[in-house]
C-alpha positions as CSV (number, residue, x, y, z in Angstrom):
1,M,0.0,0.0,0.0
2,T,1.5,3.4,-1.0
3,A,1.7,6.2,1.5
4,D,-0.9,8.2,-0.4
5,H,-3.3,5.2,-0.5
6,A,-2.6,4.5,3.2
7,T,-3.5,8.1,4.0
8,K,-6.7,8.0,2.1
9,H,-7.6,4.7,3.8
10,K,-7.0,6.2,7.2
11,N,-9.0,9.3,6.4
12,A,-11.9,7.1,5.2
13,I,-11.8,5.2,8.5
14,L,-11.7,8.4,10.5
15,L,-14.5,10.0,8.5
16,T,-16.8,7.0,8.9
17,G,-15.9,6.9,12.6
18,F,-17.0,10.5,13.0
19,A,-20.2,9.6,11.1
20,G,-20.9,6.9,13.7
21,L,-20.2,9.3,16.6
22,A,-22.5,11.8,14.9
23,A,-25.2,9.2,14.8
24,A,-24.9,8.4,18.5
25,L,-24.9,12.1,19.5
26,L,-27.7,13.2,17.1
27,V,-30.0,10.2,17.6
28,G,-29.3,10.4,21.3
29,A,-30.4,14.0,21.3
30,G,-33.5,13.2,19.4
31,E,-34.4,10.2,21.6
32,F,-33.8,12.3,24.7
33,M,-36.2,14.9,23.4
34,L,-38.7,12.1,22.6
35,Q,-38.6,10.3,25.9
36,F,-37.0,12.1,28.8
37,N,-39.0,13.4,31.7
38,S,-37.7,14.1,35.2
39,L,-40.1,11.6,36.9
40,G,-38.8,8.6,34.9
41,G,-41.2,5.7,34.8
42,Y,-39.8,4.4,31.5
43,E,-40.6,0.8,32.4
44,A,-44.3,1.6,32.7
45,A,-46.5,-0.6,30.4
46,D,-48.9,2.3,29.8
47,Y,-46.2,4.7,28.5
48,A,-47.6,7.4,30.8
49,Y,-44.2,9.1,30.8
50,F,-44.8,10.2,27.2
51,G,-47.7,12.3,28.5
52,R,-45.2,14.5,30.4
53,V,-43.3,15.3,27.2
54,P,-44.6,18.3,25.3
55,I,-45.9,17.5,21.8
56,E,-43.5,20.0,20.2
57,R,-40.5,18.2,21.8
58,L,-41.9,14.8,20.7
59,T,-42.1,16.0,17.1
60,A,-38.7,17.6,17.0
61,G,-37.0,14.6,18.7
62,H,-38.8,12.3,16.2
63,F,-37.4,14.0,13.1
64,L,-33.9,14.5,14.5
65,A,-33.6,10.8,15.6
66,V,-35.0,9.3,12.5
67,L,-33.1,11.5,10.0
68,A,-29.7,10.8,11.8
69,A,-30.2,7.1,12.5
70,P,-29.0,5.8,9.1
71,L,-25.5,7.2,9.9
72,Y,-25.1,4.2,12.3
73,V,-24.7,2.0,9.2
74,V,-21.7,4.1,8.1
75,G,-20.3,3.9,11.7
76,Y,-20.5,0.2,11.6
77,W,-18.4,0.1,8.5
78,H,-15.7,2.0,10.5
79,L,-15.9,-0.7,13.2
80,F,-15.6,-3.4,10.5
81,K,-12.4,-1.8,9.1
82,M,-10.9,-1.5,12.6
83,L,-11.5,-5.1,13.4
84,E,-10.8,-6.4,9.9
85,P,-7.1,-7.4,10.4
86,A,-8.1,-9.8,13.1
87,G,-10.5,-11.7,10.8
88,P,-12.2,-10.3,7.7
89,K,-15.1,-12.6,7.7
90,L,-16.1,-12.2,11.3
91,S,-15.5,-8.4,11.0
92,C,-17.9,-8.4,8.1
93,V,-20.4,-10.2,10.3
94,V,-20.1,-7.3,12.8
95,F,-20.9,-4.8,10.0
96,L,-23.8,-6.8,8.7
97,L,-25.3,-7.4,12.2
98,G,-24.8,-3.9,13.3
99,G,-26.0,-2.3,10.1
100,Y,-29.1,-4.5,9.9
101,S,-30.0,-4.1,13.5
102,F,-29.8,-0.3,13.3
103,I,-32.0,-0.3,10.2
104,I,-34.5,-2.2,12.4
105,G,-33.7,0.3,15.2
106,T,-34.6,3.2,12.8
107,A,-38.0,1.6,12.2
108,W,-38.4,1.2,16.0
109,I,-37.6,4.8,16.9
110,S,-39.7,6.1,14.0
111,Q,-42.8,4.7,15.7
112,R,-42.2,6.1,19.2
113,V,-43.8,9.4,18.4
114,F,-47.1,7.7,17.6
115,L,-47.0,6.0,21.0
116,G,-46.4,9.4,22.6
117,L,-49.1,11.2,20.6
118,T,-51.6,8.4,21.5
119,V,-50.8,8.8,25.2
120,H,-51.5,12.5,24.9
121,E,-54.9,11.7,23.4
122,I,-55.7,9.2,26.1
123,Q,-54.8,11.7,28.8
124,A,-57.0,14.2,27.1
125,G,-59.9,11.8,27.4
126,A,-59.9,9.7,24.2
127,N,-60.6,6.0,24.5
128,L,-57.5,4.8,22.7
129,S,-56.0,2.3,25.2
130,G,-56.6,-0.6,22.9
131,L,-54.9,1.2,20.0
132,L,-52.0,2.0,22.2
133,A,-51.6,-1.6,23.1
134,I,-51.6,-2.6,19.4
135,F,-49.0,0.1,18.6
136,A,-46.8,-1.2,21.5
137,A,-47.1,-4.8,20.4
138,H,-45.8,-3.9,16.9
139,N,-43.1,-1.6,18.2
140,E,-41.4,-3.2,21.2
141,P,-40.2,-6.4,19.6
142,L,-38.1,-4.3,17.2
143,V,-35.8,-3.0,19.9
144,N,-35.2,-6.5,21.1
145,V,-33.7,-7.3,17.6
146,L,-31.2,-4.5,18.3
147,R,-30.4,-5.8,21.7
148,V,-29.8,-9.4,20.6
149,A,-27.7,-8.1,17.7
150,M,-25.5,-6.2,20.2
151,L,-25.0,-9.3,22.2
152,L,-23.8,-11.2,19.1
153,V,-21.7,-8.3,18.0
154,S,-20.1,-8.1,21.4
155,G,-19.1,-11.7,21.4
156,I,-17.3,-11.3,18.1
157,W,-15.9,-7.9,19.3
158,I,-14.2,-9.5,22.3
159,F,-12.9,-12.5,20.3
160,L,-11.3,-10.4,17.6
161,I,-9.8,-7.8,19.8
162,M,-8.4,-10.4,22.3
163,S,-6.7,-12.0,19.3
164,G,-4.3,-9.0,19.3
165,R,-4.6,-8.6,15.5
166,S,-7.2,-5.9,15.2
167,H,-6.4,-2.1,15.2
168,Y,-7.6,-2.0,18.8
169,P,-5.6,-2.4,22.0
170,K,-6.7,-5.5,24.0
171,W,-8.3,-3.3,26.7
172,M,-10.9,-2.2,24.2
173,A,-12.5,-5.7,24.6
174,L,-13.9,-4.4,27.9
175,F,-15.9,-1.8,26.0
176,S,-18.1,-4.1,24.0
177,P,-21.5,-2.6,23.1
178,F,-23.4,-5.1,25.2
179,A,-21.2,-4.6,28.3
180,I,-21.7,-0.9,28.2
181,L,-25.4,-1.2,27.6
182,A,-25.8,-3.6,30.6
183,S,-23.8,-1.1,32.7
184,I,-26.2,1.7,31.8
185,F,-29.2,-0.4,32.7
186,A,-27.6,-1.3,36.0
187,L,-26.9,2.3,36.7
188,Y,-30.6,3.1,36.3
189,F,-31.5,0.7,39.1
190,I,-28.5,1.3,41.4
191,I,-28.3,5.1,41.1
192,P,-31.6,6.2,39.6
193,A,-30.9,9.9,40.0
194,I,-28.1,9.5,37.4
195,G,-29.5,6.6,35.4
196,L,-32.7,8.6,34.8
197,Y,-30.8,10.8,32.4
198,V,-29.1,8.1,30.4
199,I,-31.6,5.2,30.3
200,P,-33.8,6.8,27.6
201,I,-30.8,7.0,25.3
202,A,-28.9,3.9,26.5
203,M,-28.1,2.6,23.1
204,N,-26.8,5.9,21.9
205,V,-24.7,6.5,25.0
206,T,-23.2,3.1,24.4
207,H,-22.2,3.9,20.9
208,A,-20.9,7.3,21.7
209,I,-18.5,5.6,24.0
210,V,-17.7,2.9,21.4
211,F,-17.1,5.3,18.5
212,G,-15.3,7.8,20.7
213,L,-12.8,5.2,21.9
214,S,-12.5,3.7,18.4
215,L,-11.6,7.1,16.9
216,I,-8.8,7.5,19.4
217,A,-7.5,4.2,18.3
218,A,-8.0,5.0,14.6
219,R,-5.9,8.2,14.9
220,K,-2.9,6.1,15.8
221,L,-3.1,4.0,12.7
């Protein structure tokens, strides 16, 4: 590989890494606008927490999150290239799993605004509880696809990084997406005063950490 080609290759890896980081930050901001309220209650089956989010904020968060979410696919190409020297085929699986799961995740987050708006109508007196349940039944399974994919990605992540042949130092194996995600959920239950602010955007906080650390490693290529 010539010096010029190596420089272009590194710049492409950095650029796609920044795209992934931008996805995490922008989707995180949008999802925070969509879901955050100071009283929490995110685990409630009736989605009452949406009723404490102003409709204007629901709408703005919806468009910001949905429009930025496809950048995650670009970000996963960055992770693929960083892992590739340790195993091209398994690294490609990381890209395919990550990219596919975030396409599904985009479908999931694009529906959250409809749950929120339905809750607002219910709290205003409309008899729409049955419709809300139908919406939820078609929405919630999608996020589980994303979570399962992160578990699979994390297993490959740890295996490839611990081989010592990827572009990552071995300590990066500790920062697998699923490990970070599990830590955020644990934080919500152990220290709810802090977890309250990160649990609505747990997947995005997870990937902000992953892409941030990955970019630090990429700059040393």
